[in-house]
N, CA, C and O atoms as a DFTB+ gen file, in Angstrom:
640 C
 N C O
     1  1       1.375      -0.942      68.877
     2  2       1.375       0.327      69.580
     3  2       2.332       0.260      70.768
     4  3       2.428      -0.762      71.447
     5  1       3.022       1.343      71.001
     6  2       3.971       1.429      72.108
     7  2       3.238       1.985      73.320
     8  3       2.603       3.037      73.246
     9  1       3.332       1.276      74.427
    10  2       2.668       1.729      75.649
    11  2       3.491       2.823      76.315
    12  3       4.710       2.890      76.155
    13  1       2.809       3.670      77.059
    14  2       3.514       4.703      77.800
    15  2       2.818       6.036      77.697
    16  3       1.849       6.200      76.956
    17  1       3.328       6.981      78.448
    18  2       2.770       8.317      78.487
    19  2       3.558       9.189      77.519
    20  3       4.691       9.575      77.807
    21  1       2.956       9.503      76.362
    22  2       3.634      10.328      75.372
    23  2       2.612      11.138      74.589
    24  3       1.409      10.888      74.662
    25  1       3.102      12.092      73.855
    26  2       2.258      12.956      73.035
    27  2       1.536      12.115      71.979
    28  3       2.171      11.291      71.320
    29  1       0.241      12.303      71.806
    30  2      -0.510      11.524      70.814
    31  2       0.019      11.674      69.385
    32  3      -0.234      10.806      68.550
    33  1       0.747      12.754      69.085
    34  2       1.310      12.920      67.747
    35  2       2.264      11.773      67.422
    36  3       2.459      11.435      66.255
    37  1       2.853      11.182      68.448
    38  2       3.785      10.079      68.238
    39  2       3.079       8.786      67.828
    40  3       3.732       7.822      67.427
    41  1       1.751       8.763      67.929
    42  2       0.975       7.609      67.484
    43  2       0.501       7.754      66.037
    44  3      -0.030       6.804      65.463
    45  1       0.690       8.942      65.443
    46  2       0.263       9.159      64.056
    47  2       1.086       8.298      63.107
    48  3       2.278       8.083      63.328
    49  1       0.446       7.808      62.053
    50  2       1.150       7.022      61.046
    51  2       2.132       7.925      60.320
    52  3       1.736       8.848      59.608
    53  1       3.420       7.650      60.508
    54  2       4.489       8.426      59.873
    55  2       5.645       7.497      59.553
    56  3       5.826       6.463      60.196
    57  1       6.420       7.877      58.555
    58  2       7.628       7.141      58.187
    59  2       8.839       7.909      58.704
    60  3       8.832       9.139      58.768
    61  1       9.880       7.161      59.071
    62  2      11.080       7.802      59.614
    63  2      12.330       7.051      59.173
    64  3      12.273       5.901      58.738
    65  1      13.450       7.737      59.301
    66  2      14.776       7.138      59.143
    67  2      15.564       7.461      60.397
    68  3      15.436       8.551      60.956
    69  1      16.372       6.522      60.836
    70  2      17.285       6.759      61.952
    71  2      18.702       6.585      61.415
    72  3      19.056       5.536      60.877
    73  1      19.503       7.638      61.572
    74  2      20.889       7.635      61.120
    75  2      21.793       7.679      62.340
    76  3      21.625       8.522      63.220
    77  1      22.750       6.766      62.384
    78  2      23.738       6.722      63.456
    79  2      25.081       7.148      62.874
    80  3      25.515       6.631      61.844
    81  1      25.726       8.087      63.537
    82  2      27.041       8.567      63.133
    83  2      28.005       8.332      64.293
    84  3      27.647       8.480      65.462
    85  1      29.240       7.961      63.941
    86  2      30.291       7.787      64.948
    87  2      31.553       8.414      64.383
    88  3      31.979       8.072      63.280
    89  1      32.151       9.329      65.131
    90  2      33.345      10.047      64.680
    91  2      33.116      10.683      63.310
    92  3      33.986      10.625      62.441
    93  1      31.979      11.272      63.125
    94  2      31.586      11.976      61.900
    95  2      31.453      11.062      60.684
    96  3      31.411      11.548      59.554
    97  1      31.388       9.758      60.897
    98  2      31.196       8.804      59.805
    99  2      29.922       8.019      60.010
   100  3      29.493       7.801      61.143
   101  1      29.320       7.598      58.926
   102  2      28.098       6.809      59.002
   103  2      28.359       5.516      59.754
   104  3      29.353       4.836      59.498
   105  1      27.471       5.172      60.684
   106  2      27.583       3.930      61.458
   107  2      26.353       3.036      61.276
   108  3      26.358       1.870      61.673
   109  1      25.310       3.590      60.677
   110  2      24.095       2.820      60.399
   111  2      22.997       3.767      59.978
   112  3      22.922       4.894      60.466
   113  1      22.150       3.320      59.082
   114  2      20.998       4.138      58.659
   115  2      19.948       3.198      58.085
   116  3      20.172       2.512      57.088
   117  1      18.808       3.188      58.741
   118  2      17.688       2.346      58.321
   119  2      16.423       3.174      58.473
   120  3      16.299       3.975      59.400
   121  1      15.482       2.971      57.551
   122  2      14.246       3.715      57.659
   123  2      13.110       3.103      56.890
   124  3      13.222       2.038      56.282
   125  1      12.013       3.819      56.944
   126  2      10.775       3.443      56.268
   127  2      10.420       4.534      55.278
   128  3      10.536       5.718      55.593
   129  1       9.993       4.154      54.094
   130  2       9.567       5.142      53.104
   131  2       8.064       5.384      53.145
   132  3       7.592       6.455      52.764
   133  1       7.316       4.393      53.604
   134  2       5.873       4.546      53.724
   135  2       5.479       4.432      55.189
   136  3       6.069       3.669      55.954
   137  1       4.479       5.199      55.556
   138  2       3.972       5.160      56.928
   139  2       3.117       3.905      57.110
   140  3       2.077       3.749      56.470
   141  1       3.570       3.018      57.991
   142  2       2.837       1.775      58.249
   143  2       2.538       1.568      59.731
   144  3       1.802       0.652      60.100
   145  1       3.109       2.418      60.572
   146  2       2.901       2.296      62.018
   147  2       3.054       3.678      62.635
   148  3       3.470       4.622      61.963
   149  1       2.721       3.795      63.903
   150  2       2.869       5.063      64.597
   151  2       4.320       5.518      64.601
   152  3       5.236       4.696      64.559
   153  1       4.526       6.818      64.650
   154  2       5.871       7.381      64.567
   155  2       6.792       6.835      65.652
   156  3       7.922       6.448      65.353
   157  1       6.344       6.792      66.893
   158  2       7.192       6.297      67.978
   159  2       7.617       4.859      67.703
   160  3       8.794       4.527      67.842
   161  1       6.688       4.013      67.320
   162  2       7.013       2.621      67.023
   163  2       7.960       2.524      65.836
   164  3       8.865       1.689      65.835
   165  1       7.764       3.368      64.822
   166  2       8.624       3.352      63.647
   167  2      10.057       3.751      64.007
   168  3      11.014       3.124      63.553
   169  1      10.198       4.785      64.817
   170  2      11.532       5.232      65.238
   171  2      12.226       4.152      66.059
   172  3      13.410       3.887      65.849
   173  1      11.513       3.528      66.984
   174  2      12.106       2.464      67.796
   175  2      12.567       1.315      66.903
   176  3      13.684       0.819      67.056
   177  1      11.724       0.898      65.985
   178  2      12.063      -0.190      65.059
   179  2      13.293       0.169      64.219
   180  3      14.214      -0.638      64.089
   181  1      13.308       1.376      63.650
   182  2      14.410       1.781      62.780
   183  2      15.703       2.029      63.552
   184  3      16.789       1.794      63.022
   185  1      15.604       2.497      64.786
   186  2      16.812       2.691      65.602
   187  2      17.473       1.343      65.889
   188  3      18.692       1.208      65.778
   189  1      16.674       0.357      66.255
   190  2      17.234      -0.977      66.516
   191  2      17.829      -1.559      65.238
   192  3      18.896      -2.172      65.269
   193  1      17.146      -1.368      64.128
   194  2      17.655      -1.894      62.852
   195  2      18.949      -1.195      62.439
   196  3      19.880      -1.847      61.966
   197  1      19.014       0.132      62.615
   198  2      20.238       0.869      62.259
   199  2      21.409       0.421      63.126
   200  3      22.546       0.364      62.657
   201  1      21.138       0.106      64.377
   202  2      22.203      -0.300      65.300
   203  2      22.651      -1.742      65.094
   204  3      23.830      -2.056      65.256
   205  1      21.720      -2.612      64.741
   206  2      22.048      -4.041      64.761
   207  2      21.828      -4.787      63.449
   208  3      22.281      -5.923      63.307
   209  1      21.136      -4.165      62.479
   210  2      20.824      -4.921      61.263
   211  2      21.161      -4.205      59.960
   212  3      20.738      -4.652      58.894
   213  1      21.905      -3.113      60.018
   214  2      22.350      -2.478      58.774
   215  2      23.423      -3.392      58.180
   216  3      24.467      -3.597      58.799
   217  1      23.178      -3.946      56.983
   218  2      24.113      -4.945      56.440
   219  2      25.502      -4.389      56.118
   220  3      26.427      -5.160      55.863
   221  1      25.657      -3.085      56.127
   222  2      26.963      -2.486      55.821
   223  2      27.909      -2.467      57.011
   224  3      29.102      -2.202      56.859
   225  1      27.367      -2.754      58.213
   226  2      28.161      -2.609      59.434
   227  2      27.937      -3.789      60.373
   228  3      26.891      -4.435      60.323
   229  1      28.928      -4.075      61.240
   230  2      28.687      -5.076      62.287
   231  2      27.722      -4.491      63.320
   232  3      27.561      -3.272      63.390
   233  1      27.081      -5.339      64.119
   234  2      26.183      -4.824      65.159
   235  2      26.903      -3.840      66.081
   236  3      28.081      -4.008      66.393
   237  1      26.181      -2.828      66.502
   238  2      26.714      -1.806      67.399
   239  2      27.133      -2.438      68.722
   240  3      26.443      -3.310      69.250
   241  1      28.272      -1.990      69.254
   242  2      28.768      -2.466      70.552
   243  2      28.552      -1.375      71.601
   244  3      28.533      -0.186      71.285
   245  1      28.391      -1.796      72.833
   246  2      28.171      -0.855      73.935
   247  2      29.300       0.168      74.031
   248  3      29.055       1.322      74.383
   249  1      30.519      -0.232      73.727
   250  2      31.676       0.669      73.822
   251  2      31.567       1.835      72.838
   252  3      32.222       2.859      73.032
   253  1      30.759       1.703      71.791
   254  2      30.612       2.767      70.800
   255  2      29.608       3.850      71.235
   256  3      29.617       4.952      70.687
   257  1      28.763       3.549      72.194
   258  2      27.681       4.469      72.569
   259  2      28.144       5.880      72.944
   260  3      27.496       6.842      72.533
   261  1      29.237       6.053      73.706
   262  2      29.619       7.418      74.069
   263  2      29.958       8.316      72.871
   264  3      29.862       9.539      72.972
   265  1      30.348       7.728      71.754
   266  2      30.728       8.511      70.576
   267  2      29.621       8.583      69.532
   268  3      29.819       9.142      68.453
   269  1      28.482       8.032      69.842
   270  2      27.404       7.922      68.870
   271  2      26.579       9.195      68.778
   272  3      26.232       9.802      69.791
   273  1      26.274       9.585      67.564
   274  2      25.342      10.679      67.300
   275  2      24.147      10.076      66.597
   276  3      24.298       9.244      65.703
   277  1      22.952      10.496      67.001
   278  2      21.717       9.935      66.470
   279  2      20.904      11.039      65.821
   280  3      20.681      12.094      66.414
   281  1      20.463      10.784      64.595
   282  2      19.574      11.716      63.913
   283  2      18.316      10.977      63.488
   284  3      18.383       9.902      62.893
   285  1      17.172      11.565      63.800
   286  2      15.879      11.024      63.400
   287  2      15.306      11.962      62.362
   288  3      15.196      13.167      62.586
   289  1      14.942      11.397      61.221
   290  2      14.322      12.172      60.147
   291  2      12.903      11.666      59.952
   292  3      12.691      10.488      59.666
   293  1      11.932      12.555      60.107
   294  2      10.524      12.222      59.900
   295  2      10.159      12.675      58.493
   296  3      10.307      13.847      58.147
   297  1       9.682      11.737      57.693
   298  2       9.427      12.005      56.275
   299  2       8.015      12.516      56.037
   300  3       7.060      12.083      56.683
   301  1       7.905      13.448      55.094
   302  2       6.590      13.804      54.570
   303  2       6.151      12.661      53.661
   304  3       6.987      11.863      53.239
   305  1       4.864      12.564      53.350
   306  2       4.459      11.532      52.386
   307  2       5.133      11.789      51.029
   308  3       5.159      12.929      50.564
   309  1       5.676      10.745      50.392
   310  2       6.310      10.930      49.078
   311  2       5.289      11.381      48.034
   312  3       4.167      10.878      47.983
   313  1       5.700      12.331      47.210
   314  2       4.834      12.835      46.134
   315  2       5.436      12.433      44.794
   316  3       6.635      12.610      44.579
   317  1       4.617      11.893      43.886
   318  2       5.147      11.537      42.561
   319  2       5.751      12.762      41.871
   320  3       5.229      13.871      41.980
   321  1       6.835      12.545      41.175
   322  2       7.488      13.606      40.411
   323  2       7.617      13.128      38.963
   324  3       8.654      12.595      38.567
   325  1       6.558      13.323      38.180
   326  2       6.656      12.914      36.774
   327  2       7.610      13.852      36.035
   328  3       7.550      15.071      36.192
   329  1       8.491      13.259      35.228
   330  2       9.468      14.053      34.472
   331  2       9.519      13.546      33.038
   332  3       9.183      12.396      32.755
   333  1       9.945      14.423      32.145
   334  2      10.052      14.069      30.729
   335  2      11.355      13.342      30.415
   336  3      11.386      12.434      29.585
   337  1      12.431      13.752      31.091
   338  2      13.739      13.170      30.822
   339  2      14.681      13.523      31.976
   340  3      14.279      14.176      32.939
   341  1      15.915      13.091      31.866
   342  2      16.904      13.317      32.924
   343  2      17.103      14.815      33.190
   344  3      17.158      15.244      34.343
   345  1      17.210      15.598      32.126
   346  2      17.416      17.044      32.294
   347  2      16.247      17.677      33.049
   348  3      16.455      18.547      33.894
   349  1      15.025      17.247      32.751
   350  2      13.844      17.755      33.444
   351  2      13.918      17.412      34.930
   352  3      13.635      18.258      35.778
   353  1      14.299      16.172      35.249
   354  2      14.437      15.777      36.652
   355  2      15.471      16.643      37.356
   356  3      15.217      17.155      38.446
   357  1      16.631      16.807      36.741
   358  2      17.704      17.587      37.366
   359  2      17.289      19.039      37.598
   360  3      17.689      19.642      38.593
   361  1      16.499      19.600      36.701
   362  2      15.995      20.982      36.868
   363  2      15.011      21.087      38.020
   364  3      14.953      22.111      38.700
   365  1      14.247      20.043      38.239
   366  2      13.156      20.106      39.216
   367  2      13.576      19.728      40.636
   368  3      12.854      20.018      41.591
   369  1      14.722      19.092      40.783
   370  2      15.199      18.745      42.123
   371  2      15.613      20.002      42.880
   372  3      16.218      20.912      42.312
   373  1      15.282      20.040      44.157
   374  2      15.652      21.173      45.006
   375  2      16.715      20.721      46.000
   376  3      16.394      20.123      47.027
   377  1      17.994      21.008      45.695
   378  2      19.081      20.591      46.598
   379  2      18.855      21.088      48.024
   380  3      18.464      22.234      48.248
   381  1      19.110      20.201      48.977
   382  2      18.948      20.537      50.379
   383  2      17.535      20.406      50.894
   384  3      17.321      20.363      52.106
   385  1      16.572      20.341      50.007
   386  2      15.164      20.249      50.404
   387  2      14.563      18.891      50.081
   388  3      13.907      18.287      50.929
   389  1      14.777      18.409      48.875
   390  2      14.143      17.168      48.436
   391  2      14.932      15.930      48.815
   392  3      16.141      15.859      48.594
   393  1      14.242      14.958      49.387
   394  2      14.700      13.585      49.386
   395  2      14.140      12.988      48.108
   396  3      13.101      13.429      47.618
   397  1      14.819      11.992      47.568
   398  2      14.388      11.429      46.295
   399  2      14.330       9.908      46.386
   400  3      15.265       9.261      46.856
   401  1      13.226       9.358      45.931
   402  2      13.070       7.918      45.765
   403  2      13.060       7.665      44.275
   404  3      12.340       8.332      43.533
   405  1      13.856       6.704      43.830
   406  2      13.750       6.276      42.432
   407  2      13.380       4.811      42.432
   408  3      13.818       4.033      43.278
   409  1      12.564       4.459      41.461
   410  2      12.087       3.088      41.369
   411  2      11.996       2.678      39.914
   412  3      11.519       3.427      39.061
   413  1      12.469       1.462      39.653
   414  2      12.310       0.851      38.337
   415  2      12.103      -0.632      38.584
   416  3      13.029      -1.334      38.990
   417  1      10.888      -1.110      38.342
   418  2      10.579      -2.505      38.649
   419  2      10.795      -2.753      40.131
   420  3      10.294      -2.007      40.972
   421  1      11.547      -3.810      40.449
   422  2      11.811      -4.156      41.851
   423  2      12.952      -3.342      42.457
   424  3      13.172      -3.406      43.666
   425  1      13.670      -2.592      41.659
   426  2      14.791      -1.786      42.167
   427  2      14.259      -0.471      42.722
   428  3      13.466       0.224      42.087
   429  1      14.720      -0.156      43.923
   430  2      14.297       1.093      44.551
   431  2      15.396       1.568      45.474
   432  3      16.037       0.766      46.153
   433  1      15.616       2.870      45.500
   434  2      16.623       3.454      46.384
   435  2      16.195       4.873      46.735
   436  3      15.413       5.496      46.017
   437  1      16.713       5.364      47.836
   438  2      16.415       6.735      48.247
   439  2      17.650       7.392      48.839
   440  3      18.545       6.728      49.360
   441  1      17.671       8.702      48.744
   442  2      18.614       9.544      49.483
   443  2      17.787      10.559      50.254
   444  3      16.905      11.209      49.694
   445  1      18.076      10.688      51.534
   446  2      17.455      11.719      52.364
   447  2      17.957      13.093      51.932
   448  3      19.014      13.195      51.310
   449  1      17.213      14.151      52.252
   450  2      17.696      15.495      51.912
   451  2      19.078      15.808      52.488
   452  3      19.819      16.596      51.901
   453  1      19.435      15.211      53.615
   454  2      20.750      15.460      54.229
   455  2      21.901      15.018      53.329
   456  3      23.023      15.499      53.490
   457  1      21.648      14.114      52.386
   458  2      22.712      13.632      51.494
   459  2      23.206      14.751      50.574
   460  3      24.317      14.673      50.050
   461  1      22.394      15.783      50.376
   462  2      22.833      16.925      49.562
   463  2      24.100      17.552      50.132
   464  3      24.872      18.156      49.387
   465  1      24.328      17.420      51.443
   466  2      25.532      17.996      52.052
   467  2      26.799      17.377      51.473
   468  3      27.809      18.064      51.319
   469  1      26.756      16.089      51.150
   470  2      27.941      15.437      50.583
   471  2      27.875      15.302      49.061
   472  3      28.897      15.054      48.423
   473  1      26.703      15.460      48.481
   474  2      26.518      15.402      47.020
   475  2      25.695      16.615      46.582
   476  3      24.523      16.459      46.240
   477  1      26.277      17.817      46.583
   478  2      25.493      19.041      46.349
   479  2      25.022      19.255      44.910
   480  3      24.111      20.048      44.675
   481  1      25.622      18.566      43.955
   482  2      25.217      18.733      42.560
   483  2      24.071      17.776      42.240
   484  3      24.170      16.584      42.533
   485  1      22.978      18.278      41.639
   486  2      21.883      17.370      41.257
   487  2      22.353      16.189      40.403
   488  3      21.850      15.077      40.562
   489  1      23.298      16.415      39.512
   490  2      23.808      15.331      38.669
   491  2      24.491      14.254      39.519
   492  3      24.248      13.064      39.317
   493  1      25.333      14.654      40.456
   494  2      26.009      13.690      41.324
   495  2      25.003      12.973      42.229
   496  3      25.103      11.765      42.448
   497  1      24.041      13.724      42.748
   498  2      23.006      13.161      43.616
   499  2      22.266      12.045      42.876
   500  3      22.098      10.946      43.405
   501  1      21.827      12.335      41.655
   502  2      21.106      11.351      40.863
   503  2      21.997      10.180      40.471
   504  3      21.582       9.027      40.587
   505  1      23.203      10.452      40.013
   506  2      24.114       9.389      39.590
   507  2      24.391       8.405      40.718
   508  3      24.366       7.192      40.507
   509  1      24.654       8.920      41.910
   510  2      24.941       8.058      43.053
   511  2      23.694       7.285      43.501
   512  3      23.801       6.151      43.966
   513  1      22.533       7.889      43.362
   514  2      21.293       7.194      43.716
   515  2      21.020       6.053      42.737
   516  3      20.561       4.985      43.142
   517  1      21.298       6.270      41.463
   518  2      21.157       5.201      40.470
   519  2      22.097       4.042      40.816
   520  3      21.698       2.880      40.742
   521  1      23.331       4.349      41.190
   522  2      24.273       3.306      41.591
   523  2      23.765       2.559      42.828
   524  3      23.868       1.335      42.908
   525  1      23.224       3.297      43.777
   526  2      22.692       2.678      44.993
   527  2      21.576       1.689      44.648
   528  3      21.421       0.664      45.312
   529  1      20.804       1.999      43.611
   530  2      19.706       1.121      43.179
   531  2      20.203      -0.053      42.338
   532  3      19.410      -0.900      41.926
   533  1      21.508      -0.109      42.084
   534  2      22.062      -1.196      41.294
   535  2      21.990      -0.956      39.797
   536  3      22.068      -1.896      39.006
   537  1      21.844       0.289      39.412
   538  2      21.789       0.666      38.003
   539  2      23.062       1.430      37.649
   540  3      23.810       1.828      38.542
   541  1      23.313       1.634      36.383
   542  2      24.485       2.423      36.000
   543  2      24.211       3.899      36.277
   544  3      23.059       4.332      36.291
   545  1      25.263       4.655      36.494
   546  2      25.125       6.071      36.866
   547  2      24.468       6.912      35.782
   548  3      23.919       7.974      36.076
   549  1      24.513       6.456      34.530
   550  2      23.879       7.215      33.441
   551  2      22.611       6.537      32.930
   552  3      22.102       6.895      31.868
   553  1      22.100       5.561      33.680
   554  2      20.908       4.819      33.285
   555  2      19.698       5.753      33.144
   556  3      19.501       6.670      33.942
   557  1      18.907       5.494      32.118
   558  2      17.623       6.193      31.974
   559  2      16.678       5.284      31.210
   560  3      17.085       4.626      30.252
   561  1      15.416       5.245      31.627
   562  2      14.398       4.507      30.892
   563  2      13.033       5.116      31.194
   564  3      12.869       5.857      32.163
   565  1      12.072       4.794      30.360
   566  2      10.705       5.280      30.568
   567  2      10.034       4.601      31.763
   568  3       8.972       5.034      32.211
   569  1      10.655       3.538      32.278
   570  2      10.077       2.833      33.427
   571  2      10.532       3.428      34.763
   572  3       9.981       3.076      35.807
   573  1      11.502       4.303      34.752
   574  2      11.950       4.955      35.992
   575  2      10.832       5.835      36.535
   576  3      10.206       6.596      35.798
   577  1      10.595       5.717      37.837
   578  2       9.613       6.558      38.525
   579  2      10.325       7.267      39.663
   580  3      11.231       6.716      40.289
   581  1       9.900       8.509      39.924
   582  2      10.532       9.322      40.958
   583  2       9.479       9.872      41.907
   584  3       8.350      10.168      41.516
   585  1       9.880       9.997      43.162
   586  2       9.032      10.553      44.206
   587  2       9.918      11.455      45.058
   588  3      11.067      11.116      45.339
   589  1       9.388      12.594      45.466
   590  2      10.137      13.503      46.335
   591  2       9.438      13.598      47.687
   592  3       8.231      13.387      47.807
   593  1      10.232      13.921      48.690
   594  2       9.709      14.118      50.034
   595  2      10.635      15.088      50.755
   596  3      11.745      15.362      50.300
   597  1      10.168      15.594      51.866
   598  2      10.980      16.437      52.730
   599  2      11.080      15.739      54.082
   600  3      10.361      14.777      54.351
   601  1      11.966      16.228      54.915
   602  2      12.113      15.658      56.256
   603  2      12.161      16.761      57.290
   604  3      12.554      17.895      57.017
   605  1      11.749      16.388      58.482
   606  2      11.978      17.198      59.672
   607  2      12.938      16.359      60.502
   608  3      12.626      15.218      60.843
   609  1      14.103      16.909      60.830
   610  2      15.136      16.110      61.477
   611  2      15.470      16.615      62.868
   612  3      15.413      17.808      63.162
   613  1      15.822      15.651      63.712
   614  2      16.185      15.913      65.095
   615  2      17.469      15.145      65.391
   616  3      17.578      13.967      65.049
   617  1      18.433      15.795      66.019
   618  2      19.706      15.132      66.293
   619  2      20.073      15.282      67.762
   620  3      19.754      16.277      68.413
   621  1      20.758      14.252      68.258
   622  2      21.262      14.276      69.621
   623  2      22.496      13.382      69.645
   624  3      22.555      12.369      68.947
   625  1      23.445      13.750      70.426
   626  2      24.594      12.872      70.511
   627  2      25.819      13.555      71.056
   628  3      25.755      14.629      71.655
   629  1      26.928      12.906      70.832
   630  2      28.222      13.307      71.367
   631  2      28.558      14.756      71.034
   632  3      29.034      15.491      71.900
   633  1      28.318      15.176      69.800
   634  2      28.699      16.515      69.369
   635  2      27.646      17.580      69.638
   636  3      27.818      18.726      69.222
   637  1      26.576      17.238      70.314
   638  2      25.472      18.184      70.508
   639  2      25.676      19.067      71.710
   640  3      24.833      19.914      72.005
């Protein structure tokens, strides 16, 4: 638990993602898919991880802070999305609204709803998510499981 004077809603078990942008490009993004700690603690943990432990980027430097934009996305609980086949999944996805988790065995990947801005087609969204999970873009099996969620997002930074 994080000590301090804050709204009790920040102590509720919630999952979050923290996205760092610099010069309109991704600079780090780390999050939680399941609620395991209070929201404030989760955001603090994910912000530090996005800044210093995202394996795609070197640790954030102090000189980058003035150009940094920060977005916090608070996730709804993921809901199972049973589908019959790929076409059924593509029909049921709601661009701009749904975040999607895909899982097959130990492989798991997610895209936040904000990713629809750069991948507006459900087919592209799914194909890129499959690649992110280490699968082929046209992969399909009966073992694939899908979960959808929504986010409430808050942004602050250089461009705000």
